[in-house]
DRENZA-127158 format. One record per atom (N, C-alpha, C): residue number from 1; x, y, z; atom name. Coordinates in pm, 1 decimal. Atoms other than C-alpha are relative to their C-alpha. Example, Ala and Ser with C-alpha at 12.3 -4.5 7.8 and 13.67 -1.06 7.14 Angstrom:
residues 2
+-----+----------+----------+----------+------+
| pos |       c1 |       c2 |       c3 | site |
+-----+----------+----------+----------+------+
|   1 |     89.0 |   -119.0 |      0.0 |    N |
|   1 |   1230.0 |   -450.0 |    780.0 |   CA |
|   1 |     90.0 |    120.0 |      0.0 |    C |
|   2 |    -82.0 |   -119.0 |     -6.0 |    N |
|   2 |   1367.0 |   -106.0 |    714.0 |   CA |
|   2 |    -77.0 |    109.0 |     73.0 |    C |
+-----+----------+----------+----------+------+
This chain:
residues 143
+-----+----------+----------+----------+------+
| pos |       c1 |       c2 |       c3 | site |
+-----+----------+----------+----------+------+
|   1 |     73.4 |   -118.7 |     -0.1 |    N |
|   1 |      5.4 |      9.9 |      4.4 |   CA |
|   1 |     84.0 |    111.4 |    -10.6 |    C |
|   2 |    -91.1 |   -132.7 |      6.4 |    N |
|   2 |    146.6 |    345.8 |    -95.7 |   CA |
|   2 |    -86.9 |    100.6 |     85.8 |    C |
|   3 |     65.4 |    -88.4 |    -98.7 |    N |
|   3 |     48.3 |    538.4 |    217.0 |   CA |
|   3 |     60.6 |    152.8 |     -4.8 |    C |
|   4 |    -41.0 |   -124.0 |      2.3 |    N |
|   4 |     63.5 |    919.8 |    218.4 |   CA |
|   4 |     91.8 |     30.8 |    122.7 |    C |
|   5 |    -79.9 |    -33.5 |   -108.6 |    N |
|   5 |    344.3 |   1060.9 |    445.2 |   CA |
|   5 |    -76.2 |     87.3 |     83.3 |    C |
|   6 |     58.6 |    -76.5 |   -114.9 |    N |
|   6 |    215.0 |   1201.8 |    771.0 |   CA |
|   6 |     95.9 |     57.4 |    100.6 |    C |
|   7 |    -78.8 |    -61.0 |    -91.3 |    N |
|   7 |    393.4 |   1445.4 |    977.4 |   CA |
|   7 |    -58.8 |     20.6 |    133.5 |    C |
|   8 |     70.3 |    -11.7 |   -130.0 |    N |
|   8 |    312.8 |   1385.3 |   1337.9 |   CA |
|   8 |     50.8 |    115.2 |     88.0 |    C |
|   9 |    -46.1 |   -115.3 |    -83.4 |    N |
|   9 |    519.5 |   1671.1 |   1460.4 |   CA |
|   9 |    -96.6 |    119.6 |    -15.5 |    C |
|  10 |     90.8 |   -113.4 |     14.3 |    N |
|  10 |    256.5 |   1902.3 |   1330.2 |   CA |
|  10 |   -117.9 |     -0.3 |    102.4 |    C |
|  11 |     93.9 |     20.0 |    -98.2 |    N |
|  11 |     30.9 |   1779.5 |   1595.2 |   CA |
|  11 |     48.5 |     -8.4 |    138.9 |    C |
|  12 |    -43.1 |    -13.9 |   -146.0 |    N |
|  12 |     42.8 |   1849.4 |   1969.5 |   CA |
|  12 |     -9.2 |   -130.0 |     63.0 |    C |
|  13 |      3.0 |    118.6 |    -77.6 |    N |
|  13 |    119.4 |   1568.5 |   2222.8 |   CA |
|  13 |   -139.2 |    -19.2 |     45.7 |    C |
|  14 |    141.8 |     16.3 |    -62.5 |    N |
|  14 |   -225.3 |   1633.4 |   2372.5 |   CA |
|  14 |    -97.7 |    -50.0 |   -109.4 |    C |
|  15 |     84.3 |     39.3 |    109.5 |    N |
|  15 |   -396.7 |   1587.7 |   2035.5 |   CA |
|  15 |     21.2 |   -151.3 |    -31.2 |    C |
|  16 |    -23.8 |    134.0 |     45.8 |    N |
|  16 |   -220.7 |   1270.6 |   1957.4 |   CA |
|  16 |    -43.6 |   -109.8 |    122.1 |    C |
|  17 |     43.2 |     91.6 |   -117.8 |    N |
|  17 |   -284.4 |   1131.0 |   2314.4 |   CA |
|  17 |   -152.4 |    -11.7 |     -6.0 |    C |
|  18 |    156.1 |     19.1 |     10.7 |    N |
|  18 |   -667.6 |   1204.5 |   2266.4 |   CA |
|  18 |    -21.1 |    -93.8 |   -110.8 |    C |
|  19 |     49.2 |     89.7 |    103.9 |    N |
|  19 |   -655.8 |   1007.9 |   1946.7 |   CA |
|  19 |     38.8 |   -141.4 |     27.4 |    C |
|  20 |    -49.0 |    153.7 |    -28.4 |    N |
|  20 |   -456.5 |    695.9 |   2064.4 |   CA |
|  20 |    -61.8 |    -50.6 |    128.9 |    C |
|  21 |     41.4 |     46.3 |   -134.5 |    N |
|  21 |   -582.3 |    682.2 |   2422.8 |   CA |
|  21 |   -120.9 |   -103.3 |    -13.8 |    C |
|  22 |    104.0 |     96.6 |     18.1 |    N |
|  22 |   -918.7 |    504.1 |   2324.9 |   CA |
|  22 |     48.0 |   -133.9 |    -56.2 |    C |
|  23 |    -57.5 |    121.4 |     60.8 |    N |
|  23 |   -728.3 |    256.3 |   2117.8 |   CA |
|  23 |     82.6 |    -85.4 |     98.8 |    C |
|  24 |    -86.1 |     61.7 |   -111.3 |    N |
|  24 |   -483.9 |    183.0 |   2402.0 |   CA |
|  24 |    -88.7 |    -68.2 |    105.3 |    C |
|  25 |     75.0 |     50.2 |    -97.1 |    N |
|  25 |   -759.2 |    139.4 |   2645.1 |   CA |
|  25 |    -71.8 |   -118.5 |    -47.4 |    C |
|  26 |     41.9 |    108.6 |     57.0 |    N |
|  26 |   -921.6 |    -90.5 |   2411.5 |   CA |
|  26 |     76.5 |   -127.6 |     -7.9 |    C |
|  27 |    -95.2 |    112.4 |     -3.8 |    N |
|  27 |   -624.5 |   -304.2 |   2370.3 |   CA |
|  27 |     31.5 |    -50.7 |    130.0 |    C |
|  28 |    -31.7 |     40.4 |   -131.8 |    N |
|  28 |   -575.9 |   -315.1 |   2741.8 |   CA |
|  28 |   -108.5 |   -103.5 |     44.9 |    C |
|  29 |    133.6 |     90.9 |    -46.8 |    N |
|  29 |   -925.0 |   -496.6 |   2770.7 |   CA |
|  29 |     16.7 |   -127.1 |    -70.1 |    C |
|  30 |     -4.8 |    133.5 |     74.5 |    N |
|  30 |   -827.4 |   -782.5 |   2536.7 |   CA |
|  30 |     35.8 |   -112.4 |     97.4 |    C |
|  31 |    -19.0 |    111.3 |    -75.1 |    N |
|  31 |   -847.4 |  -1108.0 |   2708.5 |   CA |
|  31 |     68.7 |   -101.2 |    -69.1 |    C |
|  32 |    -86.6 |     81.2 |     80.7 |    N |
|  32 |   -555.7 |  -1294.1 |   2578.7 |   CA |
|  32 |    -29.1 |   -155.4 |      8.2 |    C |
|  33 |     28.2 |    137.3 |    -22.4 |    N |
|  33 |   -660.5 |  -1633.2 |   2731.1 |   CA |
|  33 |   -126.2 |    -34.7 |    -74.9 |    C |
|  34 |    115.1 |     23.0 |     80.9 |    N |
|  34 |  -1000.7 |  -1621.1 |   2560.5 |   CA |
|  34 |     27.6 |     10.5 |   -146.2 |    C |
|  35 |    -32.7 |    -29.4 |    135.6 |    N |
|  35 |   -855.5 |  -1471.5 |   2237.8 |   CA |
|  35 |     71.3 |   -108.5 |    -68.7 |    C |
|  36 |    -89.9 |     97.7 |     49.3 |    N |
|  36 |   -590.7 |  -1734.2 |   2194.4 |   CA |
|  36 |    -20.1 |   -142.5 |     40.4 |    C |
|  37 |     30.0 |    128.6 |    -62.7 |    N |
|  37 |   -755.0 |  -2032.3 |   2360.7 |   CA |
|  37 |    103.0 |    -44.7 |     95.6 |    C |
|  38 |   -106.0 |     39.6 |    -93.7 |    N |
|  38 |   -502.3 |  -2034.7 |   2629.3 |   CA |
|  38 |    -45.5 |    -82.8 |    130.1 |    C |
|  39 |     35.1 |     72.3 |   -121.7 |    N |
|  39 |   -511.7 |  -2267.6 |   2925.9 |   CA |
|  39 |     92.2 |     42.7 |    123.1 |    C |
|  40 |    -89.9 |    -50.5 |   -104.1 |    N |
|  40 |   -370.1 |  -2062.4 |   3219.4 |   CA |
|  40 |      2.5 |    -97.2 |    108.8 |    C |
|  41 |    -33.0 |     77.9 |    -93.2 |    N |
|  41 |   -212.2 |  -2242.3 |   3514.1 |   CA |
|  41 |     64.6 |     76.1 |    110.8 |    C |
|  42 |    -66.9 |    -70.3 |   -112.9 |    N |
|  42 |    -58.3 |  -2145.2 |   3848.5 |   CA |
|  42 |    139.2 |    -76.7 |     31.3 |    C |
|  43 |   -126.3 |     82.0 |    -45.7 |    N |
|  43 |    249.4 |  -2383.4 |   3836.5 |   CA |
|  43 |    126.1 |     84.5 |    -29.4 |    C |
|  44 |   -114.2 |    -75.3 |     33.1 |    N |
|  44 |    491.9 |  -2112.9 |   3732.2 |   CA |
|  44 |     76.7 |    -38.2 |   -122.8 |    C |
|  45 |    -62.0 |     45.9 |    135.1 |    N |
|  45 |    574.6 |  -2282.5 |   3405.3 |   CA |
|  45 |    -58.3 |     70.7 |   -115.4 |    C |
|  46 |     47.0 |    -70.8 |    114.5 |    N |
|  46 |    549.7 |  -2093.4 |   3078.4 |   CA |
|  46 |     14.1 |    146.0 |     14.7 |    C |
|  47 |    -25.4 |   -147.9 |      8.7 |    N |
|  47 |    507.1 |  -1724.5 |   2992.9 |   CA |
|  47 |   -114.5 |     61.1 |    112.0 |    C |
|  48 |     84.3 |    -61.0 |    -86.3 |    N |
|  48 |    342.4 |  -1486.5 |   3246.5 |   CA |
|  48 |   -128.9 |     52.5 |    -79.3 |    C |
|  49 |    124.4 |    -47.3 |     57.2 |    N |
|  49 |    -34.3 |  -1418.2 |   3160.8 |   CA |
|  49 |    -32.1 |    122.9 |    100.1 |    C |
|  50 |     49.6 |    -95.4 |    -94.6 |    N |
|  50 |   -124.6 |  -1227.1 |   3473.8 |   CA |
|  50 |     92.6 |     -8.2 |    129.8 |    C |
|  51 |    -95.7 |      4.0 |   -127.8 |    N |
|  51 |    138.2 |  -1138.8 |   3746.2 |   CA |
|  51 |    -79.5 |     28.4 |    114.1 |    C |
|  52 |     84.4 |    -19.7 |   -115.6 |    N |
|  52 |   -129.6 |  -1010.6 |   3985.4 |   CA |
|  52 |    -66.0 |   -137.3 |     49.2 |    C |
|  53 |     78.6 |    123.9 |    -35.4 |    N |
|  53 |   -312.3 |  -1344.5 |   3972.6 |   CA |
|  53 |    103.5 |   -123.0 |      0.4 |    C |
|  54 |    -95.6 |    102.0 |     -5.4 |    N |
|  54 |     11.5 |  -1554.2 |   3937.1 |   CA |
|  54 |    -50.3 |   -110.0 |   -113.0 |    C |
|  55 |     33.2 |     93.8 |    107.6 |    N |
|  55 |   -117.4 |  -1705.4 |   3602.4 |   CA |
|  55 |    112.4 |    -14.9 |   -105.5 |    C |
|  56 |    -88.9 |     28.0 |    111.8 |    N |
|  56 |    100.8 |  -1853.3 |   3340.5 |   CA |
|  56 |    -56.4 |    -90.0 |   -100.0 |    C |
|  57 |     48.9 |     80.1 |    113.5 |    N |
|  57 |     44.1 |  -2015.5 |   3003.9 |   CA |
|  57 |    113.9 |    -73.9 |    -79.7 |    C |
|  58 |   -103.8 |     65.3 |     74.1 |    N |
|  58 |    242.4 |  -2266.7 |   2806.6 |   CA |
|  58 |     13.8 |     71.0 |   -139.0 |    C |
|  59 |    -12.8 |    -69.6 |    134.9 |    N |
|  59 |    388.0 |  -2134.0 |   2477.7 |   CA |
|  59 |    -96.7 |    -61.5 |   -105.1 |    C |
|  60 |     90.6 |     47.2 |    102.4 |    N |
|  60 |    151.3 |  -2162.0 |   2186.0 |   CA |
|  60 |     49.6 |    -20.2 |   -138.6 |    C |
|  61 |    -64.1 |    -10.3 |    116.9 |    N |
|  61 |    399.3 |  -2123.0 |   1906.7 |   CA |
|  61 |    -11.4 |   -128.9 |    -83.0 |    C |
|  62 |      8.1 |    132.1 |     72.9 |    N |
|  62 |    388.8 |  -2491.9 |   1808.3 |   CA |
|  62 |   -143.9 |    -37.7 |    -40.9 |    C |
|  63 |    137.9 |     27.3 |     34.7 |    N |
|  63 |      1.9 |  -2489.6 |   1795.9 |   CA |
|  63 |    -49.7 |     60.1 |   -116.3 |    C |
|  64 |     48.6 |    -74.7 |    121.3 |    N |
|  64 |    -18.5 |  -2246.9 |   1508.0 |   CA |
|  64 |     22.3 |    -82.2 |   -121.4 |    C |
|  65 |     -5.7 |     75.2 |    126.3 |    N |
|  65 |   -106.9 |  -2412.5 |   1176.9 |   CA |
|  65 |    -52.9 |     90.4 |    -99.8 |    C |
|  66 |    -98.2 |     95.4 |     40.1 |    N |
|  66 |     -4.8 |  -2436.6 |    909.8 |   CA |
|  66 |    135.3 |     28.5 |     58.2 |    C |
|  67 |   -120.3 |    -16.4 |    -56.2 |    N |
|  67 |    336.3 |  -2491.1 |   1047.4 |   CA |
|  67 |     92.5 |     63.6 |   -101.0 |    C |
|  68 |    -94.7 |    -57.1 |     80.3 |    N |
|  68 |    616.8 |  -2272.6 |    903.3 |   CA |
|  68 |     84.0 |   -107.1 |    -35.1 |    C |
|  69 |    -79.2 |    117.2 |     45.9 |    N |
|  69 |    834.3 |  -2489.7 |    692.1 |   CA |
|  69 |    134.2 |     -5.6 |     82.0 |    C |
|  70 |   -128.0 |     12.5 |   -100.8 |    N |
|  70 |   1137.1 |  -2408.8 |    938.5 |   CA |
|  70 |    -57.3 |     10.5 |    144.2 |    C |
|  71 |     54.6 |    -23.3 |   -128.9 |    N |
|  71 |    916.1 |  -2434.5 |   1241.8 |   CA |
|  71 |     80.6 |    -69.8 |    110.3 |    C |
|  72 |    -75.1 |     71.8 |    -92.5 |    N |
|  72 |   1164.9 |  -2668.3 |   1418.6 |   CA |
|  72 |    132.3 |     95.1 |     28.3 |    C |
|  73 |   -128.2 |    -83.1 |    -23.5 |    N |
|  73 |   1440.1 |  -2380.2 |   1394.5 |   CA |
|  73 |     -5.2 |     79.5 |    130.6 |    C |
|  74 |     13.5 |    -59.3 |   -139.2 |    N |
|  74 |   1314.5 |  -2225.2 |   1721.4 |   CA |
|  74 |     -5.7 |    145.7 |      1.6 |    C |
|  75 |     -2.2 |   -139.3 |     -9.3 |    N |
|  75 |   1339.8 |  -1859.1 |   1628.7 |   CA |
|  75 |    -99.8 |     57.4 |    -99.4 |    C |
|  76 |     93.4 |    -43.4 |    115.4 |    N |
|  76 |   1054.2 |  -1835.5 |   1369.8 |   CA |
|  76 |   -121.4 |     71.8 |     53.1 |    C |
|  77 |    113.3 |    -90.2 |    -40.4 |    N |
|  77 |    813.2 |  -1540.5 |   1449.1 |   CA |
|  77 |   -115.7 |    -28.7 |    -92.8 |    C |
|  78 |    126.2 |     19.7 |     74.7 |    N |
|  78 |    460.2 |  -1611.6 |   1335.7 |   CA |
|  78 |    -79.1 |    127.2 |     -9.9 |    C |
|  79 |    102.0 |   -116.2 |     30.0 |    N |
|  79 |    208.8 |  -1345.2 |   1211.3 |   CA |
|  79 |   -122.9 |    -51.5 |    -31.8 |    C |
|  80 |    126.5 |     38.3 |     23.2 |    N |
|  80 |   -145.2 |  -1384.4 |   1224.3 |   CA |
|  80 |    -87.3 |    135.1 |    -31.5 |    C |
|  81 |     71.4 |   -102.8 |     53.9 |    N |
|  81 |   -348.5 |  -1138.5 |   1014.2 |   CA |
|  81 |   -139.3 |      4.2 |     65.3 |    C |
|  82 |    121.6 |     -2.3 |    -65.7 |    N |
|  82 |   -642.0 |  -1017.4 |   1220.2 |   CA |
|  82 |   -110.4 |    107.8 |    -82.9 |    C |
|  83 |     94.0 |    -87.6 |     65.8 |    N |
|  83 |   -794.2 |   -714.0 |   1029.5 |   CA |
|  83 |     70.4 |    104.6 |    -73.9 |    C |
|  84 |    -52.3 |   -105.1 |     69.9 |    N |
|  84 |   -731.1 |   -453.4 |    780.4 |   CA |
|  84 |   -105.7 |     96.5 |    -54.0 |    C |
|  85 |     95.9 |    -98.8 |     63.5 |    N |
|  85 |   -907.9 |   -126.0 |    676.8 |   CA |
|  85 |     94.2 |     80.8 |    -89.0 |    C |
|  86 |    -85.1 |    -57.3 |     97.8 |    N |
|  86 |   -755.5 |     -0.5 |    352.6 |   CA |
|  86 |     28.0 |    140.1 |     31.8 |    C |
|  87 |    -42.7 |   -135.6 |     -9.0 |    N |
|  87 |   -551.1 |    316.1 |    381.7 |   CA |
|  87 |    -12.4 |     57.4 |    139.1 |    C |
|  88 |     12.0 |    -37.9 |   -135.2 |    N |
|  88 |   -624.9 |    325.8 |    767.4 |   CA |
|  88 |     87.8 |    -77.7 |    103.2 |    C |
|  89 |    -87.8 |     71.3 |    -85.3 |    N |
|  89 |   -476.2 |     57.9 |    961.5 |   CA |
|  89 |    -13.7 |   -157.6 |    -33.9 |    C |
|  90 |    -15.2 |    145.9 |     20.1 |    N |
|  90 |   -376.9 |   -308.8 |    983.9 |   CA |
|  90 |     15.4 |    -52.2 |    150.4 |    C |
|  91 |    -20.6 |     55.7 |   -130.4 |    N |
|  91 |   -403.5 |   -526.1 |   1304.6 |   CA |
|  91 |     37.5 |   -136.4 |    -31.2 |    C |
|  92 |    -41.6 |    134.3 |      8.1 |    N |
|  92 |   -203.4 |   -845.7 |   1333.1 |   CA |
|  92 |     64.8 |    -43.8 |    140.0 |    C |
|  93 |    -46.6 |     53.4 |   -143.0 |    N |
|  93 |    -75.6 |  -1072.5 |   1622.3 |   CA |
|  93 |    126.9 |    -68.9 |    -50.2 |    C |
|  94 |   -115.1 |     70.8 |     15.4 |    N |
|  94 |    288.0 |  -1170.2 |   1622.6 |   CA |
|  94 |     22.2 |    -99.3 |    118.1 |    C |
|  95 |    -21.3 |    117.9 |    -87.4 |    N |
|  95 |    363.4 |  -1507.7 |   1799.4 |   CA |
|  95 |    150.0 |    -23.0 |      6.6 |    C |
|  96 |   -138.5 |      9.2 |    -21.3 |    N |
|  96 |    718.6 |  -1507.1 |   1932.8 |   CA |
|  96 |     28.5 |   -135.9 |     84.1 |    C |
|  97 |    -33.9 |    130.0 |    -94.3 |    N |
|  97 |    865.8 |  -1853.6 |   2060.4 |   CA |
|  97 |     90.3 |     54.2 |    105.4 |    C |
|  98 |    -97.1 |    -45.3 |   -116.4 |    N |
|  98 |   1062.0 |  -1822.1 |   2389.1 |   CA |
|  98 |    125.4 |     34.8 |    -52.2 |    C |
|  99 |   -140.4 |    -38.3 |     33.4 |    N |
|  99 |   1382.3 |  -1634.3 |   2346.5 |   CA |
|  99 |     18.3 |     55.8 |   -145.5 |    C |
| 100 |     -8.5 |    -41.2 |    142.1 |    N |
| 100 |   1304.3 |  -1520.5 |   1987.0 |   CA |
| 100 |     43.7 |    143.5 |     -2.5 |    C |
| 101 |    -30.2 |   -132.8 |     36.4 |    N |
| 101 |   1431.0 |  -1200.1 |   1833.2 |   CA |
| 101 |    -33.6 |     33.4 |   -141.0 |    C |
| 102 |      6.4 |    -36.7 |    143.2 |    N |
| 102 |   1370.7 |   -998.0 |   1522.2 |   CA |
| 102 |    104.0 |    110.0 |    -21.8 |    C |
| 103 |   -112.3 |   -104.1 |     26.1 |    N |
| 103 |   1631.5 |   -774.8 |   1349.6 |   CA |
| 103 |    -58.7 |    134.2 |      6.8 |    C |
| 104 |     28.9 |   -146.7 |     -9.6 |    N |
| 104 |   1638.7 |   -399.4 |   1376.2 |   CA |
| 104 |    -68.7 |     28.1 |   -131.1 |    C |
| 105 |     79.7 |    -40.7 |    128.7 |    N |
| 105 |   1383.1 |   -252.4 |   1128.3 |   CA |
| 105 |    -67.2 |    126.4 |     30.8 |    C |
| 106 |     65.4 |   -127.4 |     -0.4 |    N |
| 106 |   1185.6 |     52.6 |   1047.6 |   CA |
| 106 |   -141.9 |    -20.9 |    -34.9 |    C |
| 107 |    129.6 |    -18.1 |     49.5 |    N |
| 107 |    828.3 |    145.6 |   1010.1 |   CA |
| 107 |    -23.8 |    130.9 |    -54.4 |    C |
| 108 |      5.4 |   -152.3 |     56.0 |    N |
| 108 |    844.5 |    445.0 |    768.3 |   CA |
| 108 |   -152.7 |     33.1 |    -23.5 |    C |
| 109 |    143.5 |    -54.6 |     16.4 |    N |
| 109 |    524.0 |    658.8 |    763.6 |   CA |
| 109 |   -102.7 |    -75.2 |     65.0 |    C |
| 110 |     93.6 |     81.5 |    -69.9 |    N |
| 110 |    364.3 |    435.7 |   1012.3 |   CA |
| 110 |     11.1 |     45.3 |    155.3 |    C |
| 111 |      3.9 |     -5.1 |   -148.5 |    N |
| 111 |    255.1 |    459.3 |   1385.1 |   CA |
| 111 |    -12.1 |   -134.8 |     42.1 |    C |
| 112 |     21.8 |    130.9 |    -46.8 |    N |
| 112 |    290.7 |    138.7 |   1556.6 |   CA |
| 112 |    -46.5 |      5.9 |    155.8 |    C |
| 113 |     47.7 |     22.0 |   -133.2 |    N |
| 113 |     94.1 |     60.2 |   1874.8 |   CA |
| 113 |     -1.6 |   -139.9 |     43.7 |    C |
| 114 |    -18.3 |    125.2 |    -35.7 |    N |
| 114 |    183.6 |   -258.3 |   2048.2 |   CA |
| 114 |    -64.7 |    -31.0 |    124.2 |    C |
| 115 |     48.0 |     49.8 |   -135.2 |    N |
| 115 |     24.3 |   -474.9 |   2329.9 |   CA |
| 115 |     66.5 |   -135.6 |     -3.2 |    C |
| 116 |    -51.0 |    141.2 |    -48.8 |    N |
| 116 |    204.3 |   -784.4 |   2488.4 |   CA |
| 116 |   -122.1 |    -69.0 |     45.6 |    C |
| 117 |    118.3 |     89.3 |    -52.9 |    N |
| 117 |    -87.8 |  -1037.4 |   2528.9 |   CA |
| 117 |     45.7 |    -75.1 |    125.2 |    C |
| 118 |    -56.1 |     69.3 |   -125.9 |    N |
| 118 |    127.5 |  -1250.6 |   2762.8 |   CA |
| 118 |    146.0 |    -20.8 |    -39.8 |    C |
| 119 |   -141.1 |     18.6 |    -12.4 |    N |
| 119 |    489.0 |  -1317.3 |   2840.3 |   CA |
| 119 |     60.7 |    137.0 |     17.3 |    C |
| 120 |    -79.8 |   -125.2 |    -27.4 |    N |
| 120 |    759.6 |  -1046.0 |   2836.4 |   CA |
| 120 |     69.1 |     40.3 |   -145.8 |    C |
| 121 |    -58.1 |    -54.5 |    119.4 |    N |
| 121 |    905.7 |   -839.2 |   2552.2 |   CA |
| 121 |     89.5 |    118.9 |     24.1 |    C |
| 122 |    -94.3 |   -109.7 |    -12.7 |    N |
| 122 |   1210.9 |   -616.5 |   2548.2 |   CA |
| 122 |     13.5 |     65.3 |   -137.8 |    C |
| 123 |    -10.0 |    -84.9 |    126.6 |    N |
| 123 |   1208.8 |   -335.8 |   2286.9 |   CA |
| 123 |    110.6 |    100.5 |     16.5 |    C |
| 124 |    -97.9 |    -97.3 |     14.7 |    N |
| 124 |   1494.1 |   -125.3 |   2179.3 |   CA |
| 124 |    -52.5 |    101.2 |   -112.1 |    C |
| 125 |     37.0 |    -98.8 |    108.6 |    N |
| 125 |   1397.8 |    193.4 |   2006.5 |   CA |
| 125 |     89.4 |    102.4 |    -29.9 |    C |
| 126 |    -92.0 |   -100.2 |     47.7 |    N |
| 126 |   1608.3 |    429.6 |   1821.1 |   CA |
| 126 |    -64.7 |    118.1 |    -81.0 |    C |
| 127 |     44.4 |   -118.4 |     81.4 |    N |
| 127 |   1565.8 |    777.7 |   1670.5 |   CA |
| 127 |     87.5 |     25.8 |    -95.3 |    C |
| 128 |   -103.3 |    -50.1 |     99.5 |    N |
| 128 |   1722.2 |    881.0 |   1346.7 |   CA |
| 128 |     32.5 |    148.5 |     27.1 |    C |
| 129 |    -45.2 |   -119.9 |    -14.1 |    N |
| 129 |   1941.0 |   1173.6 |   1383.9 |   CA |
| 129 |     46.8 |     62.6 |   -139.2 |    C |
| 130 |    -25.2 |    -43.6 |    144.2 |    N |
| 130 |   1971.3 |   1382.0 |   1067.3 |   CA |
| 130 |    149.3 |     32.2 |    -12.7 |    C |
| 131 |   -152.3 |    -38.8 |      9.0 |    N |
| 131 |   2323.4 |   1528.1 |   1136.4 |   CA |
| 131 |     48.6 |    -13.6 |    136.8 |    C |
| 132 |    -66.6 |      0.9 |   -142.0 |    N |
| 132 |   2555.0 |   1466.9 |   1422.1 |   CA |
| 132 |    139.8 |     71.2 |    -17.3 |    C |
| 133 |   -131.8 |    -68.9 |     -5.6 |    N |
| 133 |   2846.4 |   1698.8 |   1484.7 |   CA |
| 133 |     85.7 |    -57.6 |    106.7 |    C |
| 134 |    -85.1 |     55.6 |    -82.9 |    N |
| 134 |   3158.9 |   1589.8 |   1652.5 |   CA |
| 134 |    -16.2 |     48.3 |    145.3 |    C |
| 135 |     29.8 |    -55.0 |   -137.9 |    N |
| 135 |   3078.8 |   1829.5 |   1945.8 |   CA |
| 135 |   -121.6 |    -77.6 |     67.2 |    C |
| 136 |    124.1 |     66.0 |    -51.2 |    N |
| 136 |   2738.7 |   1647.7 |   1989.9 |   CA |
| 136 |     43.8 |   -134.0 |     53.4 |    C |
| 137 |    -45.0 |    134.8 |    -39.1 |    N |
| 137 |   2910.6 |   1303.4 |   2006.8 |   CA |
| 137 |     83.7 |      9.4 |    125.6 |    C |
| 138 |    -71.2 |    -28.1 |   -126.7 |    N |
| 138 |   3156.7 |   1429.3 |   2264.8 |   CA |
| 138 |    -81.7 |     38.8 |    117.4 |    C |
| 139 |     89.4 |    -29.9 |   -104.2 |    N |
| 139 |   2883.5 |   1574.6 |   2468.9 |   CA |
| 139 |    -91.6 |   -122.7 |     48.3 |    C |
| 140 |     69.1 |    117.3 |    -25.8 |    N |
| 140 |   2676.6 |   1251.0 |   2453.6 |   CA |
| 140 |     82.4 |    -91.1 |     79.9 |    C |
| 141 |    -85.2 |     92.2 |    -65.8 |    N |
| 141 |   2975.2 |   1048.0 |   2557.5 |   CA |
| 141 |     38.9 |     49.8 |    141.6 |    C |
| 142 |    -40.2 |    -60.7 |   -120.7 |    N |
| 142 |   3049.9 |   1277.9 |   2851.5 |   CA |
| 142 |   -116.7 |    -21.0 |    101.3 |    C |
| 143 |    110.8 |     14.7 |    -87.9 |    N |
| 143 |   2699.9 |   1225.6 |   2996.1 |   CA |
| 143 |      5.6 |   -144.1 |     45.7 |    C |
+-----+----------+----------+----------+------+
């Protein structure tokens, strides 16, 4: 899809917050156990589903069919397409096997809102700097 470029800097933080807050609240209400047919347990084995309730779930990566042709490789991230509204948004679910990682990548002209349904996820986020002067690098290293 060839999406028009949107300059988010032209909008105030308050305006952006008003726009995304209902979506974030909606995502927080997702019942992962029901959505993904999970069987929560309290044995401490698997990924954390709910810290407050002490609920865990076994990994579901192997239950996704059709299997990826390299599904025994152990680091295959699966994508389940959920919904798309042309030129507006796409919703998908990524299923990461335990310990999986994905390479550094970009989302040009996109806003990405994520929700971890269960387990834990480490995210490293970087910003592109248009020009860096030697003085700036020295200042950053001094901090």
